[in-house]
Backbone as numpy.savetxt, mean C-alpha at the origin, in Angstrom:
# Nx Ny Nz CAx CAy CAz Cx Cy Cz
-3.08 -36.51 -16.09 -3.91 -35.31 -16.09 -3.04 -34.06 -16.09
-3.64 -32.97 -16.38 -2.89 -31.73 -16.46 -3.44 -30.67 -15.55
-2.87 -29.51 -15.65 -3.31 -28.37 -14.85 -3.80 -27.31 -15.81
-4.99 -26.82 -15.57 -5.54 -25.85 -16.49 -5.94 -24.56 -15.80
-5.59 -23.49 -16.41 -6.09 -22.22 -15.95 -6.72 -21.58 -17.16
-7.97 -21.21 -17.05 -8.60 -20.57 -18.20 -9.35 -19.35 -17.75
-9.66 -18.49 -18.69 -10.43 -17.31 -18.38 -11.49 -17.10 -19.44
-12.49 -16.34 -19.07 -13.59 -16.05 -19.95 -13.18 -14.94 -20.91
-14.03 -14.62 -21.84 -13.75 -13.52 -22.75 -13.56 -12.22 -21.98
-14.23 -12.13 -20.82 -14.13 -10.92 -20.00 -12.78 -10.84 -19.30
-12.03 -11.93 -19.29 -10.76 -11.96 -18.58 -9.68 -11.25 -19.38
-8.77 -10.65 -18.69 -7.65 -9.99 -19.35 -6.55 -11.00 -19.67
-6.34 -11.97 -18.81 -5.25 -12.92 -19.00 -5.69 -14.36 -18.72
-6.39 -14.98 -19.64 -6.75 -16.38 -19.44 -5.49 -17.23 -19.49
-5.55 -18.36 -18.83 -4.34 -19.18 -18.73 -4.70 -20.66 -18.63
-4.00 -21.49 -19.37 -4.16 -22.94 -19.28 -2.80 -23.54 -18.94
-2.75 -24.32 -17.88 -1.49 -24.93 -17.47 -1.62 -26.44 -17.56
-0.67 -27.09 -18.18 -0.67 -28.56 -18.22 0.67 -29.06 -17.70
0.66 -30.21 -17.08 1.93 -30.76 -16.62 2.72 -31.25 -17.83
3.99 -31.30 -17.69 4.85 -31.69 -18.79 4.44 -33.04 -19.34
4.17 -33.09 -20.65 3.79 -34.34 -21.29 2.32 -34.66 -21.17
1.56 -33.87 -20.44 0.14 -34.15 -20.27 -0.66 -33.61 -21.44
-1.92 -33.92 -21.46 -2.81 -33.48 -22.53 -3.90 -32.60 -21.95
-4.16 -31.51 -22.64 -5.22 -30.60 -22.20 -6.31 -30.49 -23.26
-6.37 -31.47 -24.12 -7.32 -31.40 -25.22 -8.75 -31.29 -24.71
-9.10 -32.12 -23.73 -10.47 -32.09 -23.20 -10.80 -30.72 -22.63
-9.83 -30.17 -21.94 -10.06 -28.85 -21.36 -10.19 -27.80 -22.46
-9.35 -27.93 -23.47 -9.39 -26.97 -24.57 -10.76 -27.00 -25.23
-11.31 -28.20 -25.40 -12.63 -28.31 -26.01 -13.70 -27.66 -25.13
-13.63 -27.92 -23.83 -14.62 -27.37 -22.91 -14.54 -25.85 -22.84
-13.33 -25.34 -22.99 -13.11 -23.90 -22.82 -12.90 -23.21 -24.15
-13.30 -23.86 -25.23 -13.04 -23.33 -26.57 -13.66 -21.96 -26.79
-14.80 -21.70 -26.17 -15.47 -20.42 -26.41 -14.86 -19.27 -25.63
-13.93 -19.59 -24.74 -13.25 -18.53 -24.00 -12.06 -18.03 -24.80
-11.97 -16.75 -24.99 -10.85 -16.19 -25.75 -9.69 -15.86 -24.82
-8.57 -15.55 -25.44 -7.39 -15.09 -24.69 -6.91 -16.14 -23.70
-6.80 -17.38 -24.17 -6.28 -18.46 -23.32 -4.78 -18.59 -23.52
-4.13 -19.17 -22.54 -2.70 -19.44 -22.66 -2.39 -20.77 -22.00
-1.56 -21.58 -22.67 -1.17 -22.89 -22.14 0.27 -22.82 -21.68
0.53 -23.28 -20.46 1.89 -23.32 -19.93 2.27 -24.75 -19.61
3.47 -25.13 -19.95 3.95 -26.47 -19.66 4.51 -26.51 -18.25
3.74 -27.00 -17.31 4.19 -27.12 -15.93 3.92 -25.88 -15.11
4.00 -26.07 -13.80 3.67 -25.00 -12.86 4.67 -23.86 -12.90
5.95 -24.20 -13.05 6.98 -23.15 -13.02 6.75 -22.15 -14.13
6.52 -22.65 -15.35 6.26 -21.75 -16.47 5.02 -20.90 -16.21
3.98 -21.53 -15.67 2.74 -20.81 -15.40 2.95 -19.70 -14.38
3.68 -20.00 -13.31 3.91 -19.00 -12.26 4.75 -17.84 -12.78
5.69 -18.15 -13.67 6.49 -17.08 -14.27 5.61 -16.14 -15.09
4.65 -16.72 -15.80 3.72 -15.91 -16.57 2.86 -15.05 -15.64
2.37 -15.66 -14.57 1.48 -14.95 -13.65 2.16 -13.79 -12.94
3.46 -13.86 -12.78 4.19 -12.78 -12.11 4.11 -11.48 -12.89
4.01 -11.59 -14.21 3.95 -10.38 -15.05 2.60 -10.19 -15.72
1.83 -11.29 -15.88 0.53 -11.21 -16.53 -0.51 -11.91 -15.67
-1.11 -11.22 -14.74 -2.09 -11.85 -13.84 -3.28 -12.40 -14.60
-3.81 -13.53 -14.10 -4.98 -14.16 -14.71 -6.20 -13.93 -13.84
-7.35 -14.04 -14.46 -8.58 -13.94 -13.69 -8.95 -15.29 -13.08
-8.74 -16.36 -13.84 -9.05 -17.70 -13.35 -7.90 -18.63 -13.68
-7.49 -19.43 -12.73 -6.48 -20.46 -12.95 -7.11 -21.81 -12.62
-7.01 -22.74 -13.57 -7.52 -24.10 -13.37 -6.33 -25.04 -13.32
-6.14 -25.69 -12.20 -4.97 -26.55 -12.01 -5.38 -27.94 -11.56
-4.73 -28.95 -12.14 -4.97 -30.31 -11.68 -4.25 -30.53 -10.35
-4.68 -31.55 -9.63 -4.06 -31.83 -8.32 -2.59 -32.15 -8.45
-2.17 -32.65 -9.62 -0.76 -32.94 -9.87 -0.41 -32.39 -11.23
0.46 -31.40 -11.25 0.86 -30.81 -12.53 2.28 -31.18 -12.89
2.81 -32.19 -12.23 4.13 -32.67 -12.57 5.21 -32.10 -11.68
5.53 -30.83 -11.84 6.61 -30.23 -11.06 6.14 -29.67 -9.73
4.85 -29.56 -9.52 4.29 -29.10 -8.25 2.91 -29.70 -8.07
2.43 -29.69 -6.84 1.05 -30.11 -6.61 0.13 -28.94 -6.88
-1.13 -29.23 -7.14 -2.09 -28.17 -7.38 -2.23 -27.23 -6.20
-2.15 -27.78 -4.99 -2.25 -26.95 -3.78 -1.06 -26.00 -3.69
0.14 -26.51 -3.98 1.33 -25.66 -3.96 1.22 -24.54 -4.99
0.69 -24.88 -6.15 0.49 -23.87 -7.18 -0.48 -22.80 -6.69
-1.57 -23.23 -6.08 -2.57 -22.29 -5.57 -1.97 -21.35 -4.53
-1.18 -21.89 -3.62 -0.57 -21.06 -2.59 0.45 -20.09 -3.19
1.17 -20.55 -4.21 2.13 -19.67 -4.88 1.41 -18.54 -5.60
0.26 -18.85 -6.17 -0.54 -17.82 -6.85 -1.01 -16.77 -5.84
-1.39 -17.19 -4.66 -1.82 -16.23 -3.64 -0.67 -15.29 -3.25
0.55 -15.84 -3.20 1.71 -15.00 -2.89 1.92 -13.96 -3.99
1.79 -14.40 -5.23 1.94 -13.48 -6.36 0.84 -12.43 -6.34
-0.38 -12.87 -6.05 -1.50 -11.92 -5.95 -1.24 -10.85 -4.90
-0.70 -11.28 -3.76 -0.43 -10.33 -2.67 0.59 -9.28 -3.10
1.58 -9.70 -3.88 2.60 -8.76 -4.34 2.05 -7.81 -5.40
1.14 -8.31 -6.23 0.64 -7.51 -7.35 -0.66 -6.78 -7.05
-1.22 -6.98 -5.85 -2.49 -6.35 -5.54 -3.60 -6.83 -6.46
-3.63 -8.13 -6.68 -4.56 -8.74 -7.63 -5.26 -9.92 -6.98
-6.38 -10.33 -7.56 -7.07 -11.53 -7.08 -7.29 -12.49 -8.24
-6.91 -13.74 -8.04 -7.09 -14.80 -9.03 -8.02 -15.86 -8.47
-9.03 -16.23 -9.23 -9.94 -17.31 -8.83 -9.27 -18.63 -9.20
-8.99 -19.46 -8.20 -8.24 -20.70 -8.40 -9.17 -21.90 -8.33
-9.15 -22.71 -9.38 -9.95 -23.93 -9.45 -9.02 -25.13 -9.54
-9.23 -26.12 -8.70 -8.47 -27.37 -8.78 -9.35 -28.46 -9.37
-8.73 -29.32 -10.17 -9.43 -30.43 -10.81 -8.75 -31.73 -10.41
-9.53 -32.73 -10.01 -8.96 -34.01 -9.62 -10.02 -35.08 -9.48
-9.56 -36.29 -9.23 -10.50 -37.41 -9.09 -11.41 -37.23 -7.88
-10.82 -36.74 -6.77 -11.61 -36.58 -5.55 -11.02 -35.47 -4.71
-11.85 -34.84 -3.91 -11.41 -33.77 -3.02 -10.58 -34.36 -1.88
-9.32 -33.98 -1.80 -8.42 -34.54 -0.79 -8.41 -33.69 0.47
-7.85 -34.27 1.55 -7.74 -33.52 2.81 -6.86 -32.30 2.63
-5.81 -32.44 1.82 -4.90 -31.31 1.58 -5.64 -30.14 0.95
-6.53 -30.44 0.03 -7.31 -29.37 -0.61 -8.30 -28.77 0.37
-8.92 -29.62 1.18 -9.89 -29.12 2.16 -9.25 -28.11 3.11
-7.99 -28.34 3.46 -7.30 -27.45 4.41 -7.13 -26.04 3.86
-7.02 -25.92 2.56 -6.78 -24.59 1.96 -8.00 -24.08 1.20
-9.11 -24.82 1.28 -10.31 -24.42 0.56 -10.87 -23.12 1.15
-11.18 -22.20 0.27 -11.67 -20.90 0.72 -10.55 -19.92 0.99
-9.33 -20.40 0.95 -8.17 -19.54 1.16 -7.34 -19.50 -0.13
-6.54 -20.54 -0.34 -5.76 -20.61 -1.57 -6.59 -21.13 -2.74
-7.55 -21.98 -2.43 -8.38 -22.61 -3.47 -9.82 -22.11 -3.35
-10.38 -21.72 -4.50 -11.75 -21.19 -4.51 -12.79 -22.23 -4.90
-12.41 -23.19 -5.73 -13.39 -24.18 -6.20 -12.68 -25.48 -6.56
-13.43 -26.59 -6.51 -12.90 -27.90 -6.90 -13.91 -28.56 -7.83
-13.39 -29.10 -8.93 -14.23 -29.81 -9.89 -13.69 -31.22 -10.04
-14.52 -32.20 -9.75 -14.12 -33.60 -9.92 -14.07 -33.94 -11.40
-13.13 -34.80 -11.77 -13.00 -35.16 -13.18 -14.27 -35.81 -13.70
-14.99 -36.49 -12.83 -16.25 -37.11 -13.26 -17.30 -36.07 -13.61
-17.12 -34.86 -13.08 -18.07 -33.77 -13.34 -17.42 -32.66 -14.16
-16.45 -33.03 -15.00 -15.67 -32.03 -15.70 -16.52 -31.15 -16.60
-17.71 -31.61 -17.00 -18.58 -30.79 -17.83 -19.05 -29.53 -17.10
-18.88 -29.52 -15.77 -19.25 -28.33 -14.99 -18.17 -27.25 -15.01
-17.02 -27.60 -15.57 -15.89 -26.66 -15.54 -16.20 -25.32 -16.21
-16.84 -25.29 -17.37 -17.14 -23.98 -17.97 -17.99 -23.08 -17.08
-18.99 -23.67 -16.42 -19.84 -22.87 -15.54 -19.05 -22.33 -14.35
-18.18 -23.18 -13.79 -17.35 -22.74 -12.66 -16.40 -21.64 -13.11
-15.84 -21.81 -14.31 -14.94 -20.80 -14.85 -15.66 -19.47 -15.06
-16.86 -19.57 -15.59 -17.65 -18.36 -15.84 -17.96 -17.64 -14.53
-18.37 -18.41 -13.53 -18.64 -17.81 -12.22 -17.39 -17.23 -11.59
-16.28 -17.94 -11.75 -15.02 -17.44 -11.21 -14.59 -16.15 -11.87
-14.88 -16.03 -13.17 -14.55 -14.80 -13.89 -15.28 -13.61 -13.29
-16.55 -13.82 -13.01 -17.35 -12.73 -12.42 -16.83 -12.35 -11.03
-16.51 -13.38 -10.24 -16.00 -13.12 -8.89 -14.69 -12.36 -8.96
-13.77 -12.81 -9.83 -12.47 -12.16 -9.96 -12.63 -10.72 -10.42
-13.51 -10.52 -11.40 -13.73 -9.18 -11.92 -14.23 -8.24 -10.82
-15.17 -8.72 -10.04 -15.75 -7.89 -8.98 -14.73 -7.60 -7.88
-14.00 -8.63 -7.46 -13.02 -8.44 -6.39 -11.91 -7.52 -6.85
-11.43 -7.69 -8.08 -10.35 -6.83 -8.57 -10.81 -5.39 -8.72
-12.08 -5.21 -9.05 -12.62 -3.85 -9.10 -12.65 -3.24 -7.71
-13.04 -4.04 -6.72 -13.05 -3.57 -5.34 -11.64 -3.26 -4.85
-10.68 -4.11 -5.24 -9.28 -3.87 -4.86 -8.81 -2.55 -5.45
-9.15 -2.32 -6.71 -8.76 -1.07 -7.37 -9.37 0.14 -6.68
-10.66 0.03 -6.36 -11.34 1.14 -5.68 -10.76 1.37 -4.29
-10.44 0.27 -3.60 -9.87 0.39 -2.26 -8.50 1.05 -2.31
-7.70 0.67 -3.33 -6.38 1.28 -3.50 -6.51 2.78 -3.73
-7.49 3.16 -4.54 -7.72 4.58 -4.81 -8.15 5.32 -3.54
-9.00 4.67 -2.75 -9.45 5.29 -1.50 -8.30 5.47 -0.53
-7.42 4.46 -0.45 -6.26 4.55 0.44 -5.36 5.69 0.02
-5.13 5.80 -1.30 -4.29 6.88 -1.81 -4.92 8.24 -1.51
-6.23 8.32 -1.70 -6.93 9.58 -1.43 -6.89 9.92 0.05
-7.07 8.90 0.89 -7.01 9.12 2.34 -5.63 9.60 2.76
-4.60 9.02 2.15 -3.23 9.44 2.47 -3.01 10.89 2.04
-3.58 11.25 0.88 -3.46 12.62 0.40 -4.17 13.59 1.34
-5.36 13.20 1.78 -6.10 14.04 2.72 -5.37 14.14 4.06
-4.78 13.02 4.48 -4.03 13.01 5.74 -2.87 13.98 5.67
-2.16 13.96 4.53 -1.05 14.89 4.37 -1.55 16.33 4.42
-2.71 16.56 3.80 -3.28 17.90 3.82 -3.66 18.34 5.21
-4.14 17.41 6.02 -4.55 17.72 7.38 -3.35 17.99 8.29
-2.17 17.61 7.86 -0.97 17.80 8.66 -0.19 19.04 8.25
-0.66 19.73 7.22 0.08 20.88 6.71 -0.69 22.18 6.92
0.08 23.23 7.17 -0.50 24.57 7.28 -0.47 25.21 5.89
-1.60 25.66 5.37 -1.64 26.20 4.01 -0.85 27.49 3.82
-0.70 28.28 4.86 0.02 29.55 4.73 1.52 29.34 4.59
2.09 28.59 5.51 3.55 28.44 5.56 4.06 27.20 4.83
3.18 26.22 4.62 3.64 24.96 4.04 4.31 24.07 5.06
4.36 24.54 6.32 4.93 23.74 7.40 3.86 22.79 7.95
4.30 21.88 8.78 3.33 21.05 9.48 2.52 21.89 10.44
1.34 21.42 10.81 0.50 22.16 11.74 0.59 21.56 13.15
-0.35 21.94 14.01 -0.32 21.45 15.40 -0.37 19.92 15.45
-1.19 19.34 14.61 -1.29 17.88 14.58 0.04 17.24 14.21
0.72 17.84 13.24 2.03 17.35 12.85 3.02 17.47 14.00
2.97 18.58 14.72 3.87 18.78 15.86 3.65 17.71 16.92
2.39 17.44 17.21 2.07 16.42 18.21 2.55 15.04 17.77
2.36 14.74 16.49 2.80 13.45 15.97 4.31 13.34 16.00
4.99 14.42 15.61 6.45 14.43 15.62 7.00 14.26 17.03
6.32 14.87 18.00 6.76 14.74 19.39 6.63 13.30 19.87
5.51 12.67 19.55 5.31 11.27 19.93 6.38 10.39 19.28
6.65 10.61 17.99 7.66 9.83 17.29 9.04 10.03 17.90
9.35 11.28 18.28 10.66 11.57 18.86 10.81 10.90 20.22
9.76 10.90 21.02 9.80 10.24 22.33 10.04 8.75 22.16
9.38 8.14 21.20 9.59 6.72 20.94 11.03 6.45 20.53
11.58 7.38 19.75 12.95 7.21 19.29 13.95 7.25 20.44
13.79 8.22 21.34 14.75 8.31 22.43 14.55 7.20 23.45
13.34 6.68 23.55 13.11 5.55 24.46 13.86 4.31 24.00
14.02 4.16 22.70 14.70 2.97 22.17 16.18 3.20 21.92
16.57 4.45 21.60 17.96 4.72 21.24 18.69 5.61 22.23
17.94 6.22 23.15 18.56 7.15 24.08 18.56 8.56 23.53
18.95 9.51 24.37 18.97 10.90 23.97 17.89 11.70 24.68
17.57 12.85 24.12 16.57 13.73 24.72 15.82 14.45 23.61
14.59 14.86 23.91 13.80 15.58 22.93 13.38 16.92 23.52
13.43 17.95 22.70 13.04 19.29 23.13 11.84 19.76 22.31
10.91 20.40 22.99 9.74 20.98 22.33 9.85 22.48 22.52
10.19 23.18 21.46 10.51 24.60 21.53 9.39 25.42 20.89
8.89 26.43 21.60 7.85 27.31 21.08 8.42 28.69 20.80
8.11 29.22 19.62 8.54 30.56 19.24 7.31 31.36 18.83
7.07 32.46 19.51 5.90 33.29 19.21 6.33 34.58 18.53
5.50 35.06 17.62 5.73 36.34 16.95 4.95 37.39 17.75
5.66 38.12 18.60 5.02 38.99 19.59 4.22 40.13 18.97
4.69 40.66 17.84 4.02 41.83 17.26 3.05 41.47 16.14
2.63 40.22 16.08 1.74 39.79 15.00 0.41 40.55 15.03
-0.20 40.65 16.20 -1.49 41.33 16.30 -1.37 42.80 15.92
-0.25 43.41 16.27 -0.04 44.82 15.92 0.04 44.99 14.40
0.78 44.07 13.76 0.91 44.13 12.30 -0.44 43.90 11.64
-1.19 42.95 12.17 -2.50 42.63 11.61 -3.46 43.82 11.73
-3.40 44.50 12.86 -4.28 45.64 13.09 -3.87 46.84 12.23
-2.57 47.03 12.07 -2.08 48.19 11.33 -2.17 48.02 9.82
-2.08 46.80 9.36 -2.08 46.56 7.91 -3.27 45.65 7.54
-2.97 44.44 7.14 -4.05 43.49 6.82 -3.51 42.07 6.92
-4.36 41.09 6.59 -3.96 39.69 6.73 -2.83 39.33 5.76
-2.80 39.97 4.60 -1.75 39.66 3.62 -0.38 40.01 4.17
-0.26 41.22 4.71 1.03 41.65 5.28 1.38 40.80 6.49
0.39 40.54 7.34 0.65 39.71 8.52 1.08 38.30 8.09
0.48 37.80 7.02 0.87 36.49 6.51 2.29 36.49 5.99
2.69 37.56 5.33 4.07 37.67 4.84 5.06 37.67 6.00
4.66 38.29 7.10 5.51 38.28 8.30 5.71 36.85 8.79
4.62 36.09 8.87 4.70 34.71 9.35 5.57 33.87 8.41
5.40 34.06 7.11 6.20 33.31 6.14 7.68 33.64 6.28
7.98 34.93 6.51 9.38 35.34 6.68 10.00 34.69 7.92
9.23 34.65 9.01 9.73 34.00 10.23 9.94 32.52 9.99
9.01 31.89 9.28 9.14 30.46 8.98 10.41 30.18 8.21
10.71 31.03 7.23 11.93 30.84 6.44 13.18 31.03 7.29
13.15 31.99 8.19 14.30 32.21 9.08 14.54 31.00 9.98
13.46 30.48 10.55 13.60 29.32 11.44 14.18 28.14 10.68
13.70 27.92 9.47 14.20 26.81 8.67 15.70 26.93 8.44
16.17 28.15 8.29 17.59 28.35 8.05 18.45 28.21 9.29
17.83 28.11 10.45 18.57 28.06 11.71 18.59 26.68 12.37
17.82 25.74 11.84 17.75 24.42 12.45 18.37 23.37 11.53
18.54 22.17 12.08 19.09 21.06 11.31 18.01 20.43 10.44
18.42 19.75 9.37 17.44 19.07 8.51 16.59 18.06 9.26
17.15 17.46 10.31 16.42 16.44 11.06 15.39 17.04 12.03
15.48 18.35 12.29 14.55 18.99 13.21 13.20 19.23 12.53
12.13 19.17 13.31 10.78 19.37 12.78 10.30 20.76 13.15
9.93 21.54 12.14 9.42 22.89 12.35 7.95 22.92 11.93
7.08 23.40 12.81 5.65 23.46 12.49 5.08 24.82 12.84
3.97 25.16 12.17 3.22 26.36 12.53 2.13 25.90 13.48
2.39 26.04 14.77 1.62 25.40 15.82 0.26 26.05 16.06
0.26 27.37 16.03 -0.97 28.12 16.28 -0.78 29.51 15.70
-1.76 30.36 15.81 -1.65 31.70 15.27 -0.42 32.41 15.83
0.48 32.80 14.92 1.71 33.50 15.29 2.60 32.69 16.22
2.52 31.39 16.17 3.33 30.55 17.07 3.87 29.33 16.32
5.17 29.15 16.43 5.85 28.01 15.82 6.27 27.02 16.89
6.24 25.75 16.55 6.71 24.71 17.47 7.80 23.91 16.77
8.88 23.68 17.50 10.00 22.91 16.97 10.19 21.66 17.81
10.41 20.54 17.16 10.71 19.29 17.85 12.14 18.92 17.49
12.99 18.89 18.49 14.42 18.66 18.26 14.92 17.52 19.14
15.62 16.60 18.54 16.20 15.47 19.27 17.68 15.75 19.48
18.13 15.60 20.74 19.52 15.86 21.09 20.15 14.61 21.71
21.48 14.53 21.67 22.17 13.36 22.23 21.96 13.21 23.73
21.82 14.35 24.45 21.65 14.27 25.91 20.81 15.44 26.40
20.31 15.31 27.63 19.46 16.34 28.22 20.24 17.62 28.49
21.56 17.52 28.60 22.37 18.72 28.86 22.33 19.69 27.70
21.93 19.22 26.54 21.85 20.08 25.37 20.44 20.64 25.16
19.60 20.43 26.16 18.22 20.92 26.09 18.00 22.03 27.11
18.72 23.10 26.97 18.58 24.24 27.88 18.25 25.48 27.07
17.76 26.50 27.76 17.41 27.75 27.07 18.63 28.34 26.38
19.78 28.22 27.04 21.00 28.78 26.48 21.36 28.14 25.15
21.02 26.83 25.03 21.37 26.11 23.80 20.60 26.62 22.59
19.46 27.29 22.86 18.63 27.71 21.74 18.56 29.22 21.60
19.42 29.93 22.30 19.44 31.38 22.17 19.75 31.80 20.73
20.59 30.99 20.05 20.96 31.32 18.67 19.73 31.35 17.77
18.81 30.42 18.02 17.60 30.39 17.19 16.72 31.61 17.48
16.53 31.91 18.76 15.71 33.07 19.12 16.33 34.36 18.58
17.64 34.48 18.72 18.32 35.69 18.24 18.21 35.80 16.72
18.30 34.65 16.04 18.24 34.66 14.58 16.85 34.96 14.05
15.85 34.59 14.80 14.47 34.80 14.36 14.00 36.21 14.63
14.53 36.84 15.69 14.04 38.15 16.11 14.14 39.16 14.96
13.02 39.74 14.62 12.97 40.70 13.53 13.09 42.12 14.07
13.92 42.90 13.44 14.08 44.30 13.86 13.16 45.18 13.04
12.53 46.10 13.70 11.61 47.00 13.00 12.41 48.04 12.23
């Protein structure tokens, strides 16, 4: 017997696998109306194809020569996981074995006994629909995850300065604490306020006041290390998260340079 993977006309990559020296004529006849089929000699060849050309349905015999059908099914699941794809796997054999039962519903989706091989087209057709639907859901879920990540990034950024916001500062502080707990060192949370912001806002307008904040943000960036986190914490207030080798480097005197550098002269 051989191993067959086939797909419906709706499938992008139909596949037929036969063990070396085996015959797939019966399967070819049963699946003749399905387009875009491919025959692979043995499991290794089939798996190599699946790594670059995912199939919607794979039909494999319990013994394909170089691997068992169950091993093939499990290998397909590994490939699916890497490619973000779902393949409907059908095993064909004389009888449902204990080995197949153990992976049924996980690596294997359906089993067709050779005595009932005429049911294979219907199973293939149903598998095509299942694969199509699941892969569509996978695609939609991937898009949602990407969109959520984009929104998350937006929620962590301040639109005026392009710096992280209060939420980013809090997250950075938590991450820094975890880092020093495992590697040692100390973390400093430094607040810098723009004292004359309200005066500028009252005397001019939001545009000028915004330019003041942007100028301060640029100055702070030029005074800290690349590894330091600078955020726009609140109105006219910046928060810095800095990790130091020891607590002795976390004193007011250590950061006078930053305060002096940021101070704007009228």
